[in-house]
Phi, psi and omega in degrees: 000323180296325180295319180294318178297316178297321179295316179294319178295322177294319178295320177296319179297318178296316181298312181295318180297318180294327179286332181282327186262127180288341181273002182236129178240144183218134184288323182181186184291326178295323175294322177298323177296317178294319178298319179298318180293312183292319179296321176296317179293318180295319178293328180283327186261305188278324185301312179298322180295314180294324179293320178292318181294329182257022183303316179299318178294321180296319179293316180296327180267009180059036176089355183289338179293342177300326178296324177296318178298314181297316178298319177296322179292322177295320177293325175298317178295322179292333177284326183279325187259116176290140181095359178233113182235139174242129188294320184205176178297322181294322176293328177295319177295316179295319178302314181296319180294312180293323177298319178297317180296314180293320177298323178294320178293315182291335180292343176289344180270359179290148180277000000 
């Protein structure tokens, strides 16, 4: 049951974030649900690998290169999921930041 609640809250966060940002388009709530699942899978599988592979650059940039990785992953998800488009890399970074903020607010509603 907790997994379903987390999934729905993530989809709501994706939906609200896409509606707030003009550089991000989303077809509907079902697309937001798919984006939440794919983004979660990409973050669970690819993000740790990319962070380890880019560790020297990350150390030299004091961790700021992680934002580049996150923006790239959001753009990868927009390429994979039909109905979800991000206008540019910068909108992908803003999307990730706003998604994190909205997700933090919505996580207070978990039981």
